[in-house]
VMD Tcl script that draws the C-alpha trace (Angstrom):
set ca {
  {-20.05 60.20 19.34}
  {-19.40 59.96 23.27}
  {-19.96 56.22 22.63}
  {-16.79 55.75 20.98}
  {-14.77 58.11 22.85}
  {-15.86 56.32 25.52}
  {-14.95 52.94 24.05}
  {-11.41 54.27 23.23}
  {-10.38 55.41 26.23}
  {-11.30 52.29 28.30}
  {-9.56 50.13 25.36}
  {-6.49 51.95 26.00}
  {-6.39 52.15 29.65}
  {-7.22 48.45 29.92}
  {-4.62 47.38 27.26}
  {-2.04 49.98 29.40}
  {-3.20 48.70 32.93}
  {-2.61 44.98 31.38}
  {0.48 45.43 29.89}
  {1.94 47.23 33.54}
  {0.08 44.19 35.43}
  {2.28 41.60 32.65}
  {5.53 43.24 33.66}
  {5.04 43.56 36.60}
  {4.53 40.38 37.20}
  {7.21 39.19 34.87}
  {10.18 41.50 36.78}
  {8.67 38.97 40.28}
  {6.54 41.34 41.38}
  {4.66 39.92 44.51}
  {0.87 39.05 43.08}
  {-0.72 40.28 45.84}
  {1.08 44.14 45.52}
  {-0.92 46.75 45.78}
  {0.72 47.55 42.13}
  {-0.33 44.75 41.30}
  {-3.91 44.44 42.59}
  {-4.51 47.96 41.01}
  {-2.97 46.83 37.91}
  {-6.07 44.45 37.92}
  {-8.76 46.27 39.05}
  {-8.01 49.24 36.05}
  {-7.43 46.42 33.30}
  {-10.63 44.68 34.11}
  {-13.20 46.81 34.72}
  {-11.82 48.24 31.11}
  {-12.57 45.19 29.79}
  {-15.95 45.37 31.46}
  {-16.55 49.37 29.97}
  {-15.14 48.65 26.59}
  {-17.62 45.41 26.20}
  {-20.90 47.46 27.44}
  {-19.98 50.68 25.48}
  {-19.92 48.33 22.30}
  {-23.02 46.86 22.82}
  {-26.13 48.05 20.64}
  {-29.30 49.53 22.10}
  {-28.21 50.14 25.44}
  {-28.22 53.13 27.12}
  {-24.91 54.82 27.95}
  {-25.88 55.66 31.72}
  {-26.86 52.22 32.38}
  {-23.29 50.79 30.66}
  {-21.50 53.40 33.20}
  {-23.39 51.82 36.20}
  {-22.38 48.60 35.25}
  {-19.25 49.15 35.16}
  {-19.30 50.67 38.05}
  {-21.12 48.87 39.92}
  {-17.70 45.97 38.78}
  {-15.28 48.36 39.64}
  {-16.58 48.70 42.83}
  {-16.72 44.49 43.78}
  {-13.23 44.54 42.55}
  {-12.07 46.93 44.62}
  {-13.97 45.24 47.17}
  {-12.47 42.13 46.70}
  {-8.57 43.06 46.62}
  {-8.98 45.79 49.93}
  {-9.80 42.33 52.15}
  {-7.14 40.60 53.74}
  {-5.74 37.78 51.65}
  {-7.46 34.91 53.32}
  {-10.87 36.53 53.54}
  {-10.48 37.15 50.11}
  {-10.22 33.56 49.46}
  {-13.12 33.20 50.93}
  {-15.30 35.38 49.50}
  {-14.19 34.06 45.90}
  {-14.93 30.12 47.15}
  {-18.35 31.33 48.28}
  {-18.94 33.49 44.45}
  {-17.38 30.64 42.45}
  {-17.71 27.73 44.42}
  {-20.20 27.21 46.53}
  {-21.69 24.25 44.64}
  {-19.00 21.85 46.59}
  {-19.97 19.13 49.26}
}
mol new
graphics top color blue
foreach p $ca { graphics top sphere $p radius 0.5 }
foreach p [lrange $ca 0 end-1] q [lrange $ca 1 end] { graphics top cylinder $p $q radius 0.2 }
display resetview
């Protein structure tokens, strides 16, 4: 029962923060603004939490640890200077370039 309520709360939090982020961008708020970046973190970490708690045969404590790890990683990436952020993402995603 606890897993269901966590799923529902994460689902609604992800939905609401996605709407806030989308509306913020539609009214031409800077994509680098703190408001948009935190909406992104809440939306994507909620998406991860929704996914992991929906998986059968997993321990809830492990699901929450995975979510906390994703949340910490996203917080770290959005908290650094934009130039460093680009380098971090390129190193993680594009390191196979010649």
